N, CA, C and O atoms as a MOPAC input file, in Angstrom:
PM7 MOZYME 1SCF
protein

 N     -9.19600 1    -8.30200 1   -30.37000 1
 C     -9.31500 1    -7.85100 1   -28.99500 1
 C     -9.20200 1    -9.05000 1   -28.05700 1
 O     -9.78100 1   -10.10500 1   -28.31700 1
 N     -8.46400 1    -8.88800 1   -26.97900 1
 C     -8.27400 1    -9.95500 1   -26.01400 1
 C     -9.49600 1   -10.09700 1   -25.11900 1
 O    -10.16800 1    -9.11900 1   -24.79400 1
 N     -9.76600 1   -11.33200 1   -24.73200 1
 C    -10.84000 1   -11.58900 1   -23.77800 1
 C    -10.38200 1   -11.12600 1   -22.40200 1
 O     -9.25100 1   -11.40000 1   -22.00100 1
 N    -11.24900 1   -10.42600 1   -21.67700 1
 C    -10.89200 1    -9.97800 1   -20.33400 1
 C    -10.83000 1   -11.16000 1   -19.39100 1
 O    -11.71200 1   -12.02000 1   -19.39400 1
 N     -9.78300 1   -11.19800 1   -18.58200 1
 C     -9.56000 1   -12.29100 1   -17.64800 1
 C    -10.01900 1   -11.95200 1   -16.24500 1
 O    -10.17100 1   -12.84900 1   -15.41500 1
 N    -10.24100 1   -10.69800 1   -15.96500 1
 C    -10.64200 1   -10.29000 1   -14.63400 1
 C    -10.40400 1    -8.80900 1   -14.43700 1
 O     -9.85700 1    -8.12000 1   -15.29900 1
 N    -10.83100 1    -8.34000 1   -13.27800 1
 C    -10.69300 1    -6.92500 1   -12.94300 1
 C     -9.71600 1    -6.77200 1   -11.78500 1
 O     -9.79900 1    -7.48500 1   -10.78400 1
 N     -8.78700 1    -5.83000 1   -11.93800 1
 C     -7.77100 1    -5.56700 1   -10.93000 1
 C     -7.92300 1    -4.13200 1   -10.44200 1
 O     -8.02000 1    -3.20200 1   -11.24300 1
 N     -7.94200 1    -3.95900 1    -9.12800 1
 C     -7.89100 1    -2.63100 1    -8.53100 1
 C     -6.43600 1    -2.38000 1    -8.15600 1
 O     -5.86400 1    -3.10800 1    -7.34500 1
 N     -5.83800 1    -1.34400 1    -8.75100 1
 C     -4.44100 1    -0.98500 1    -8.48700 1
 C     -4.43400 1     0.34100 1    -7.76200 1
 O     -4.87000 1     1.35600 1    -8.30700 1
 N     -3.93900 1     0.33800 1    -6.52800 1
 C     -3.93400 1     1.54000 1    -5.69800 1
 C     -2.48000 1     1.95900 1    -5.52000 1
 O     -1.70200 1     1.29400 1    -4.83600 1
 N     -2.13500 1     3.07000 1    -6.14700 1
 C     -0.74200 1     3.53300 1    -6.23600 1
 C     -0.73900 1     5.04600 1    -6.39400 1
 O     -1.49100 1     5.57800 1    -7.21100 1
 N      0.08200 1     5.74300 1    -5.63500 1
 C      0.11700 1     7.20100 1    -5.68200 1
 C      0.91700 1     7.75000 1    -6.86400 1
 O      0.66000 1     8.86800 1    -7.30900 1
 N      1.86700 1     6.99500 1    -7.37100 1
 C      2.72600 1     7.47800 1    -8.44800 1
 C      2.04400 1     7.26000 1    -9.80300 1
 O      1.76400 1     6.12300 1   -10.18300 1
 N      1.78000 1     8.33800 1   -10.52000 1
 C      1.03400 1     8.23100 1   -11.78500 1
 C      1.80800 1     7.47700 1   -12.85700 1
 O      1.20400 1     6.75400 1   -13.65000 1
 N      3.12600 1     7.62700 1   -12.90100 1
 C      3.90400 1     6.89200 1   -13.90200 1
 C      3.81200 1     5.38400 1   -13.67100 1
 O      3.64900 1     4.61400 1   -14.61700 1
 N      3.91600 1     4.97200 1   -12.41800 1
 C      3.78400 1     3.54900 1   -12.09400 1
 C      2.38300 1     3.05800 1   -12.43400 1
 O      2.21600 1     1.96000 1   -12.96700 1
 N      1.37600 1     3.87200 1   -12.12600 1
 C     -0.01200 1     3.50400 1   -12.46500 1
 C     -0.16700 1     3.27100 1   -13.95800 1
 O     -0.72600 1     2.25900 1   -14.38100 1
 N      0.31800 1     4.19100 1   -14.73800 1
 C      0.18600 1     4.07200 1   -16.19600 1
 C      0.89800 1     2.82800 1   -16.71600 1
 O      0.35400 1     2.10200 1   -17.54900 1
 N      2.10200 1     2.58200 1   -16.23100 1
 C      2.87700 1     1.44200 1   -16.68600 1
 C      2.19100 1     0.12100 1   -16.32900 1
 O      2.02200 1    -0.74400 1   -17.18800 1
 N      1.80200 1    -0.03100 1   -15.07500 1
 C      1.19600 1    -1.28900 1   -14.63400 1
 C     -0.17300 1    -1.48300 1   -15.28000 1
 O     -0.51000 1    -2.59700 1   -15.68200 1
 N     -0.95800 1    -0.42700 1   -15.38500 1
 C     -2.27000 1    -0.53800 1   -16.03700 1
 C     -2.12200 1    -0.98800 1   -17.48100 1
 O     -2.90600 1    -1.80800 1   -17.95900 1
 N     -1.12400 1    -0.46100 1   -18.17800 1
 C     -0.88100 1    -0.86500 1   -19.56400 1
 C     -0.47600 1    -2.33100 1   -19.63500 1
 O     -0.95600 1    -3.06900 1   -20.49500 1
 N      0.40400 1    -2.75500 1   -18.73800 1
 C      0.85100 1    -4.14500 1   -18.73400 1
 C     -0.29500 1    -5.09500 1   -18.39600 1
 O     -0.42200 1    -6.15600 1   -19.00700 1
 N     -1.12400 1    -4.72100 1   -17.43000 1
 C     -2.26400 1    -5.56500 1   -17.06600 1
 C     -3.27800 1    -5.63400 1   -18.20600 1
 O     -3.83300 1    -6.69700 1   -18.48700 1
 N     -3.51500 1    -4.50000 1   -18.85800 1
 C     -4.43600 1    -4.48200 1   -19.99100 1
 C     -3.92400 1    -5.38900 1   -21.10100 1
 O     -4.69100 1    -6.15100 1   -21.68900 1
 N     -2.63800 1    -5.30900 1   -21.38700 1
 C     -2.03300 1    -6.15500 1   -22.41500 1
 C     -2.17500 1    -7.64300 1   -22.05100 1
 O     -2.33600 1    -8.49000 1   -22.93000 1
 N     -2.11300 1    -7.94900 1   -20.74800 1
 C     -2.25900 1    -9.33000 1   -20.28500 1
 C     -3.72600 1    -9.76600 1   -20.24200 1
 O     -4.01900 1   -10.92500 1   -19.95100 1
 N     -4.64900 1    -8.83800 1   -20.53300 1
 C     -6.05700 1    -9.19900 1   -20.60900 1
 C     -6.89400 1    -8.83400 1   -19.40100 1
 O     -8.02200 1    -9.31100 1   -19.27500 1
 N     -6.37600 1    -8.00200 1   -18.50600 1
 C     -7.10300 1    -7.62700 1   -17.29600 1
 C     -7.59900 1    -6.19100 1   -17.38100 1
 O     -6.88800 1    -5.29700 1   -17.84100 1
 N     -8.81600 1    -5.99000 1   -16.93400 1
 C     -9.33300 1    -4.63000 1   -16.79000 1
 C     -8.71500 1    -4.07200 1   -15.51500 1
 O     -8.67800 1    -4.75700 1   -14.49300 1
 N     -8.23200 1    -2.83900 1   -15.56600 1
 C     -7.57900 1    -2.24000 1   -14.40400 1
 C     -8.25600 1    -0.94100 1   -14.02600 1
 O     -8.46500 1    -0.06700 1   -14.86600 1
 N     -8.59500 1    -0.82300 1   -12.75600 1
 C     -9.14500 1     0.39900 1   -12.19000 1
 C     -8.08100 1     0.93800 1   -11.23900 1
 O     -7.50600 1     0.19100 1   -10.44600 1
 N     -7.82500 1     2.24100 1   -11.32600 1
 C     -6.74500 1     2.85600 1   -10.56000 1
 C     -7.30700 1     3.81000 1    -9.51500 1
 O     -8.25600 1     4.55500 1    -9.76200 1
 N     -6.68700 1     3.76200 1    -8.33600 1
 C     -6.94200 1     4.73300 1    -7.27400 1
 C     -5.58400 1     5.21900 1    -6.78500 1
 O     -4.58300 1     4.51400 1    -6.91100 1
 N     -5.55500 1     6.43100 1    -6.22500 1
 C     -4.26900 1     6.97400 1    -5.78700 1
 C     -4.21200 1     7.29700 1    -4.29700 1
 O     -3.18800 1     7.77600 1    -3.81000 1
 N     -5.29800 1     7.04100 1    -3.56700 1
 C     -5.31900 1     7.29600 1    -2.13100 1
 C     -5.98600 1     6.13000 1    -1.40700 1
 O     -6.67200 1     5.31300 1    -2.02000 1
 N     -5.77500 1     6.06900 1    -0.11300 1
 C     -6.41400 1     5.05300 1     0.71400 1
 C     -7.92700 1     5.18400 1     0.62500 1
 O     -8.62900 1     4.19100 1     0.43200 1
 N     -8.43000 1     6.40300 1     0.76300 1
 C     -9.89000 1     6.60200 1     0.74800 1
 C    -10.50700 1     6.19800 1    -0.58700 1
 O    -11.57000 1     5.57700 1    -0.60700 1
 N     -9.85900 1     6.54000 1    -1.70700 1
 C    -10.37200 1     6.11900 1    -3.01900 1
 C    -10.34500 1     4.59700 1    -3.14800 1
 O    -11.28900 1     3.99300 1    -3.65700 1
 N     -9.26100 1     3.98500 1    -2.68700 1
 C     -9.13400 1     2.53600 1    -2.76900 1
 C    -10.20100 1     1.81700 1    -1.97800 1
 O    -10.79400 1     0.85300 1    -2.46200 1
 N    -10.45100 1     2.27500 1    -0.76900 1
 C    -11.49600 1     1.65700 1     0.06100 1
 C    -12.85400 1     1.81100 1    -0.60500 1
 O    -13.62900 1     0.85600 1    -0.65600 1
 N    -13.15100 1     2.99500 1    -1.11200 1
 C    -14.44600 1     3.22700 1    -1.74700 1
 C    -14.64800 1     2.33100 1    -2.97000 1
 O    -15.70800 1     1.72600 1    -3.13200 1
 N    -13.64300 1     2.25100 1    -3.81900 1
 C    -13.75500 1     1.39900 1    -5.00800 1
 C    -13.89600 1    -0.07600 1    -4.62200 1
 O    -14.68800 1    -0.80000 1    -5.22500 1
 N    -13.13400 1    -0.52000 1    -3.62500 1
 C    -13.22300 1    -1.91200 1    -3.18200 1
 C    -14.60200 1    -2.22500 1    -2.61000 1
 O    -15.07700 1    -3.35400 1    -2.72900 1
 N    -15.24600 1    -1.24300 1    -1.99300 1
 C    -16.60900 1    -1.42200 1    -1.47000 1
 C    -17.65200 1    -1.45100 1    -2.58400 1
 O    -18.63200 1    -2.19300 1    -2.51200 1
 N    -17.43100 1    -0.63700 1    -3.60900 1
 C    -18.45800 1    -0.39700 1    -4.62600 1
 C    -18.56100 1    -1.46700 1    -5.69900 1
 O    -19.60700 1    -1.59400 1    -6.33600 1
 N    -17.49600 1    -2.24500 1    -5.91700 1
 C    -17.57400 1    -3.24200 1    -6.98300 1
 C    -16.65900 1    -4.41800 1    -6.70900 1
 O    -15.79600 1    -4.37400 1    -5.83200 1
 N    -16.87000 1    -5.46200 1    -7.47700 1
 C    -16.08300 1    -6.67800 1    -7.33000 1
 C    -14.78000 1    -6.56000 1    -8.12000 1
 O    -14.77700 1    -6.08800 1    -9.25700 1
 N    -13.68600 1    -6.98800 1    -7.51500 1
 C    -12.39900 1    -7.10200 1    -8.19200 1
 C    -11.86600 1    -8.50500 1    -7.96800 1
 O    -12.07000 1    -9.09800 1    -6.90900 1
 N    -11.18700 1    -9.02600 1    -8.97100 1
 C    -10.56900 1   -10.34000 1    -8.84000 1
 C     -9.28900 1   -10.27400 1    -8.01800 1
 O     -8.88500 1   -11.26300 1    -7.40600 1
 N     -8.65500 1    -9.10600 1    -8.00500 1
 C     -7.40300 1    -8.93000 1    -7.29100 1
 C     -7.22000 1    -7.45000 1    -6.97200 1
 O     -7.66300 1    -6.57800 1    -7.72000 1
 N     -6.56100 1    -7.18300 1    -5.85000 1
 C     -6.22500 1    -5.81100 1    -5.46600 1
 C     -4.71000 1    -5.74200 1    -5.29300 1
 O     -4.11900 1    -6.53400 1    -4.55900 1
 N     -4.09500 1    -4.78200 1    -5.98000 1
 C     -2.66600 1    -4.49000 1    -5.83900 1
 C     -2.53600 1    -3.15200 1    -5.14300 1
 O     -3.25700 1    -2.21000 1    -5.47300 1
 N     -1.62100 1    -3.05200 1    -4.17900 1
 C     -1.46700 1    -1.76500 1    -3.51200 1
 C     -0.02400 1    -1.49000 1    -3.14100 1
 O      0.78300 1    -2.40000 1    -2.95000 1
 N      0.27000 1    -0.21000 1    -3.04600 1
 C      1.59800 1     0.26600 1    -2.68400 1
 C      1.65900 1     0.47100 1    -1.17500 1
 O      0.70600 1     0.16600 1    -0.45900 1
 N      2.77400 1     0.98500 1    -0.70600 1
 C      2.97500 1     1.15100 1     0.73200 1
 C      2.58300 1     2.53700 1     1.23900 1
 O      1.95100 1     2.64300 1     2.29100 1
 N      2.93900 1     3.59600 1     0.52300 1
 C      2.71700 1     4.96500 1     1.02000 1
 C      1.69000 1     5.70600 1     0.17600 1
 O      1.70300 1     5.63400 1    -1.05300 1
 N      0.79400 1     6.42400 1     0.86400 1
 C     -0.20600 1     7.27500 1     0.22200 1
 C     -0.29000 1     8.57900 1     0.99800 1
 O      0.13400 1     8.65000 1     2.15200 1
 N     -0.83200 1     9.60400 1     0.37000 1
 C     -0.93200 1    10.89400 1     1.06400 1
 C     -1.84900 1    10.82500 1     2.28100 1
 O     -1.73800 1    11.65000 1     3.18700 1
 N     -2.75100 1     9.85000 1     2.30900 1
 C     -3.71000 1     9.76100 1     3.41400 1
 C     -3.57200 1     8.47800 1     4.22800 1
 O     -4.52200 1     8.06500 1     4.89300 1
 N     -2.39900 1     7.84100 1     4.18400 1
 C     -2.20000 1     6.64400 1     5.00500 1
 C     -1.21400 1     5.68400 1     4.37600 1
 O     -0.46700 1     6.04200 1     3.46600 1
 N     -1.22300 1     4.44700 1     4.87900 1
 C     -0.30200 1     3.42800 1     4.38500 1
 C     -1.07000 1     2.26300 1     3.75900 1
 O     -2.27900 1     2.11600 1     3.93900 1
 N     -0.33400 1     1.45400 1     3.02800 1
 C     -0.92600 1     0.26400 1     2.44000 1
 C     -1.40600 1    -0.71600 1     3.49000 1
 O     -2.39300 1    -1.42100 1     3.27800 1
 N     -0.71700 1    -0.77000 1     4.62000 1
 C     -1.14300 1    -1.65300 1     5.71000 1
 C     -2.50400 1    -1.20300 1     6.23400 1
 O     -3.39400 1    -2.02800 1     6.44000 1
 N     -2.66800 1     0.09600 1     6.45000 1
 C     -3.96700 1     0.62000 1     6.88400 1
 C     -5.04000 1     0.31000 1     5.84300 1
 O     -6.15000 1    -0.09900 1     6.18300 1
 N     -4.69600 1     0.51100 1     4.57900 1
 C     -5.63300 1     0.24400 1     3.48600 1
 C     -6.03600 1    -1.22400 1     3.46500 1
 O     -7.22000 1    -1.54100 1     3.35200 1
 N     -5.07000 1    -2.10900 1     3.57200 1
 C     -5.36100 1    -3.54200 1     3.56600 1
 C     -6.28100 1    -3.90500 1     4.73900 1
 O     -7.24600 1    -4.64800 1     4.56300 1
 N     -5.98900 1    -3.39200 1     5.90700 1
 C     -6.83400 1    -3.66700 1     7.08400 1
 C     -8.26300 1    -3.15900 1     6.87500 1
 O     -9.22600 1    -3.84000 1     7.22800 1
 N     -8.39300 1    -1.97600 1     6.30700 1
 C     -9.73700 1    -1.42200 1     6.06700 1
 C    -10.49700 1    -2.26700 1     5.05200 1
 O    -11.69500 1    -2.49500 1     5.21900 1
 N     -9.82800 1    -2.73100 1     4.01000 1
 C    -10.49000 1    -3.59100 1     3.02400 1
 C    -10.89600 1    -4.90800 1     3.68300 1
 O    -11.98700 1    -5.41800 1     3.42500 1
 N    -10.04000 1    -5.45300 1     4.52000 1
 C    -10.34400 1    -6.72400 1     5.18000 1
 C    -11.50600 1    -6.62400 1     6.16600 1
 O    -12.07900 1    -7.64700 1     6.54000 1
 N    -11.85900 1    -5.43000 1     6.58900 1
 C    -13.02900 1    -5.25700 1     7.46200 1
 C    -14.31900 1    -5.66400 1     6.76100 1
 O    -15.25000 1    -6.13700 1     7.41200 1
 N    -14.38700 1    -5.48700 1     5.43300 1
 C    -15.60400 1    -5.82200 1     4.70200 1
 C    -15.39800 1    -6.85600 1     3.59600 1
 O    -16.37100 1    -7.33700 1     3.01400 1
 N    -14.16400 1    -7.19700 1     3.30500 1
 C    -13.88100 1    -8.16500 1     2.23700 1
 C    -12.72700 1    -9.06100 1     2.66400 1
 O    -11.56800 1    -8.64700 1     2.64600 1
 N    -13.05100 1   -10.27700 1     3.04400 1
 C    -12.03000 1   -11.22300 1     3.48700 1
 C    -11.54200 1   -12.12400 1     2.35000 1
 O    -10.60000 1   -12.89400 1     2.53900 1
 N    -12.17100 1   -12.03800 1     1.16900 1
 C    -11.91100 1   -13.01100 1     0.11700 1
 C    -11.05500 1   -12.53100 1    -1.04900 1
 O    -10.27000 1   -13.31100 1    -1.58700 1
 N    -11.18300 1   -11.28300 1    -1.44800 1
 C    -10.44200 1   -10.81000 1    -2.61000 1
 C     -8.94000 1   -10.83900 1    -2.31300 1
 O     -8.50100 1   -10.28800 1    -1.30300 1
 N     -8.15500 1   -11.47100 1    -3.17700 1
 C     -6.70900 1   -11.49300 1    -2.95700 1
 C     -6.11100 1   -10.08700 1    -3.00800 1
 O     -6.39900 1    -9.30700 1    -3.91500 1
 N     -5.28300 1    -9.78400 1    -2.02800 1
 C     -4.60700 1    -8.48900 1    -1.94200 1
 C     -3.10100 1    -8.75100 1    -1.98100 1
 O     -2.57200 1    -9.55500 1    -1.21400 1
 N     -2.42600 1    -8.04600 1    -2.89900 1
 C     -0.97800 1    -8.15400 1    -3.02300 1
 C     -0.37300 1    -6.77200 1    -2.91500 1
 O     -0.86400 1    -5.82400 1    -3.52700 1
 N      0.68900 1    -6.65500 1    -2.14100 1
 C      1.46200 1    -5.42100 1    -2.12500 1
 C      2.39500 1    -5.44700 1    -3.32500 1
 O      2.98800 1    -6.48000 1    -3.63900 1
 N      2.52200 1    -4.31200 1    -3.99000 1
 C      3.44400 1    -4.13300 1    -5.11000 1
 C      4.16000 1    -2.82100 1    -4.82700 1
 O      3.66000 1    -1.74900 1    -5.16800 1
 N      5.32600 1    -2.90500 1    -4.20400 1
 C      5.95600 1    -1.73300 1    -3.62000 1
 C      7.47100 1    -1.77900 1    -3.73300 1
 O      8.05100 1    -2.82900 1    -4.00900 1
 N      8.09500 1    -0.65600 1    -3.52000 1
 C      9.54800 1    -0.57700 1    -3.49100 1
 C     10.11200 1    -0.77900 1    -2.09300 1
 O     11.33000 1    -0.79200 1    -1.91900 1
 N      9.25800 1    -0.93500 1    -1.10200 1
 C      9.69300 1    -1.12500 1     0.28200 1
 C     10.19600 1    -2.56000 1     0.44500 1
 O      9.46600 1    -3.51100 1     0.16300 1
 N     11.43700 1    -2.71700 1     0.89800 1
 C     12.05700 1    -4.04500 1     0.89700 1
 C     12.37300 1    -4.60500 1     2.28400 1
 O     13.01300 1    -5.65200 1     2.37800 1
 N     11.95400 1    -3.95800 1     3.34200 1
 C     12.32500 1    -4.39800 1     4.68200 1
 C     11.43100 1    -5.53000 1     5.18200 1
 O     10.21000 1    -5.49100 1     5.02900 1
 N     12.06000 1    -6.53400 1     5.77900 1
 C     11.34100 1    -7.71000 1     6.28600 1
 C     10.20600 1    -7.33500 1     7.25700 1
 O      9.12300 1    -7.91000 1     7.15500 1
 N     10.41500 1    -6.39200 1     8.19400 1
 C      9.29900 1    -6.02600 1     9.08600 1
 C      8.07600 1    -5.48800 1     8.31700 1
 O      6.93800 1    -5.70600 1     8.73200 1
 N      8.31600 1    -4.79100 1     7.20500 1
 C      7.20100 1    -4.29300 1     6.39900 1
 C      6.44900 1    -5.44500 1     5.74200 1
 O      5.21900 1    -5.44600 1     5.69800 1
 N      7.18400 1    -6.41400 1     5.24000 1
 C      6.56300 1    -7.59700 1     4.66000 1
 C      5.69300 1    -8.29100 1     5.70300 1
 O      4.56300 1    -8.68200 1     5.40900 1
 N      6.21000 1    -8.44400 1     6.91100 1
 C      5.44200 1    -9.08500 1     7.98200 1
 C      4.18300 1    -8.29000 1     8.30700 1
 O      3.11900 1    -8.87700 1     8.50200 1
 N      4.28600 1    -6.96700 1     8.36800 1
 C      3.12000 1    -6.12600 1     8.63100 1
 C      2.06200 1    -6.30800 1     7.54900 1
 O      0.87100 1    -6.39900 1     7.84600 1
 N      2.49900 1    -6.36100 1     6.30200 1
 C      1.56700 1    -6.52100 1     5.18000 1
 C      0.81500 1    -7.84400 1     5.28200 1
 O     -0.40000 1    -7.89500 1     5.09000 1
 N      1.53900 1    -8.89900 1     5.58100 1
 C      0.91100 1   -10.21100 1     5.66700 1
 C     -0.03500 1   -10.29000 1     6.87500 1
 O     -1.10200 1   -10.89700 1     6.78900 1
 N      0.35600 1    -9.68400 1     7.98600 1
 C     -0.50300 1    -9.65300 1     9.17400 1
 C     -1.77200 1    -8.83700 1     8.93300 1
 O     -2.80100 1    -9.09500 1     9.55700 1
 N     -1.70400 1    -7.85700 1     8.03400 1
 C     -2.87500 1    -7.03000 1     7.71200 1
 C     -3.85900 1    -7.76200 1     6.80500 1
 O     -4.98700 1    -7.30600 1     6.62000 1
 N     -3.43700 1    -8.90000 1     6.23600 1
 C     -4.36100 1    -9.68300 1     5.41400 1
 C     -3.96100 1    -9.85600 1     3.96700 1
 O     -4.75200 1   -10.36700 1     3.17500 1
 N     -2.76200 1    -9.44800 1     3.59400 1
 C     -2.31000 1    -9.60600 1     2.20400 1
 C     -1.92700 1   -11.05900 1     1.93600 1
 O     -1.50100 1   -11.78200 1     2.83700 1
 N     -2.08500 1   -11.46800 1     0.68400 1
 C     -1.68400 1   -12.80700 1     0.27400 1
 C     -0.26400 1   -12.84500 1    -0.28500 1
 O      0.33400 1   -13.91700 1    -0.38100 1
 N      0.27400 1   -11.69600 1    -0.64900 1
 C      1.60800 1   -11.67800 1    -1.22200 1
 C      2.21600 1   -10.30200 1    -1.15400 1
 O      1.53100 1    -9.30800 1    -0.91100 1
 N      3.52800 1   -10.25900 1    -1.37500 1
 C      4.29300 1    -9.01600 1    -1.27300 1
 C      5.35600 1    -9.05300 1    -2.35600 1
 O      6.28000 1    -9.86400 1    -2.29200 1
 N      5.23500 1    -8.19500 1    -3.33800 1
 C      6.16600 1    -8.13800 1    -4.45500 1
 C      6.91200 1    -6.81400 1    -4.41900 1
 O      6.31000 1    -5.75200 1    -4.25900 1
 N      8.22100 1    -6.88800 1    -4.56900 1
 C      9.04900 1    -5.69100 1    -4.54800 1
 C      9.25500 1    -5.21500 1    -5.98200 1
 O      9.67100 1    -5.98500 1    -6.84700 1
 N      8.96000 1    -3.93900 1    -6.22600 1
 C      9.18200 1    -3.35600 1    -7.54900 1
 C     10.68000 1    -3.31900 1    -7.82000 1
 O     11.44400 1    -3.03600 1    -6.89800 1
 N     11.11700 1    -3.58200 1    -8.99100 1
 C     10.33800 1    -3.85400 1   -10.18600 1
 C     10.16200 1    -5.35200 1   -10.44700 1
 O     10.94800 1    -5.94300 1   -11.18700 1
 N      9.17000 1    -5.95200 1    -9.86500 1
 C      8.81500 1    -7.33500 1   -10.17200 1
 C      8.12300 1    -7.36700 1   -11.52000 1
 O      7.29400 1    -6.50700 1   -11.81700 1
 N      8.45000 1    -8.32500 1   -12.31400 1
 C      7.78900 1    -8.50600 1   -13.60600 1
 C      6.30500 1    -8.78300 1   -13.34700 1
 O      5.96600 1    -9.65200 1   -12.54400 1
 N      5.44700 1    -8.06500 1   -14.00800 1
 C      4.00500 1    -8.20800 1   -13.80600 1
 C      3.54900 1    -9.63500 1   -14.11400 1
 O      2.58500 1   -10.11800 1   -13.52100 1
 N      4.22700 1   -10.30100 1   -15.02700 1
 C      3.86100 1   -11.68600 1   -15.33400 1
 C      4.11200 1   -12.59500 1   -14.14000 1
 O      3.33800 1   -13.52400 1   -13.90800 1
 N      5.17300 1   -12.35300 1   -13.37700 1
 C      5.42400 1   -13.14900 1   -12.17400 1
 C      4.31800 1   -12.93300 1   -11.15300 1
 O      3.86700 1   -13.87600 1   -10.50300 1
 N      3.88900 1   -11.69500 1   -11.01800 1
 C      2.80700 1   -11.39200 1   -10.09300 1
 C      1.52400 1   -12.10300 1   -10.52200 1
 O      0.85000 1   -12.71900 1    -9.69700 1
 N      1.18800 1   -12.01900 1   -11.79800 1
 C     -0.02700 1   -12.65800 1   -12.29600 1
 C      0.05200 1   -14.17700 1   -12.18500 1
 O     -0.94300 1   -14.82400 1   -11.85700 1
 N      1.20900 1   -14.74500 1   -12.45100 1
 C      1.36100 1   -16.19500 1   -12.31500 1
 C      1.16900 1   -16.63500 1   -10.86900 1
 O      0.56500 1   -17.67500 1   -10.60600 1
 N      1.67700 1   -15.85100 1    -9.94500 1
 C      1.48600 1   -16.16000 1    -8.53000 1
 C      0.00600 1   -16.13300 1    -8.18300 1
 O     -0.48900 1   -17.00300 1    -7.46600 1
 N     -0.68800 1   -15.14200 1    -8.68900 1
 C     -2.12700 1   -15.03500 1    -8.44500 1
 C     -2.87800 1   -16.20600 1    -9.07700 1
 O     -3.70600 1   -16.84100 1    -8.42400 1
 N     -2.59500 1   -16.48600 1   -10.32500 1
 C     -3.31100 1   -17.53500 1   -11.04700 1
 C     -3.08900 1   -18.91200 1   -10.43700 1
 O     -3.98200 1   -19.76000 1   -10.45800 1
 N     -1.92100 1   -19.12600 1    -9.90500 1
 C     -1.61000 1   -20.41000 1    -9.27900 1
 C     -2.60700 1   -20.72400 1    -8.17000 1
 O     -3.00500 1   -21.87500 1    -7.99300 1
 N     -3.00500 1   -19.70800 1    -7.43200 1
 C     -3.90900 1   -19.91000 1    -6.29400 1
 C     -5.36400 1   -19.60600 1    -6.59200 1
 O     -6.23600 1   -20.00100 1    -5.81900 1
 N     -5.65700 1   -18.91700 1    -7.68900 1
 C     -7.02000 1   -18.42300 1    -7.93300 1
 C     -7.45600 1   -18.63600 1    -9.35300 1
 O     -7.81500 1   -17.65000 1    -9.99700 1
 N     -7.46000 1   -19.72900 1    -9.86000 1
 C     -7.82000 1   -20.18800 1   -11.19100 1
 C     -8.72400 1   -19.25400 1   -12.00200 1
 O     -9.89500 1   -19.55600 1   -12.23300 1
 N     -8.16500 1   -18.11300 1   -12.43100 1
 C     -8.87600 1   -17.26100 1   -13.38000 1
 C     -8.71200 1   -17.84700 1   -14.76200 1
 O     -7.93700 1   -18.78300 1   -14.96000 1
 N     -9.44200 1   -17.29800 1   -15.72500 1
 C     -9.28700 1   -17.74600 1   -17.11500 1
 C     -7.85500 1   -17.53900 1   -17.56000 1
 O     -7.25700 1   -16.50400 1   -17.26600 1
 N     -7.28700 1   -18.52800 1   -18.27900 1
 C     -5.94100 1   -18.29600 1   -18.78100 1
 C     -5.98600 1   -17.74600 1   -20.16400 1
 O     -4.94100 1   -17.48500 1   -20.75900 1

């Protein structure tokens, strides 16, 4: 059994993407908690500590930018990365202005995302 390296909150409305990314993160040694709406994501981010938060752009109850802003109201420290299929420069700018540390366009290799995170946030390797 692999040693856990940290906990990741992945907020994504598409169940297939959730399953795929959760499996990849688990294989890389990370515990993954999944939410599929803005409200679930905010609640989970309030209720427990995560080493990293990954989020998509569109949800049935809002956007990733709204979600990021709501998380930043009570948590200024946890790294937040967008992991989305939205590729427009204005969207990237909105995400960064909302408080995200990075913006990855799907299908980014999960290892690239984790390496980017680890470079700045020395988790266990």
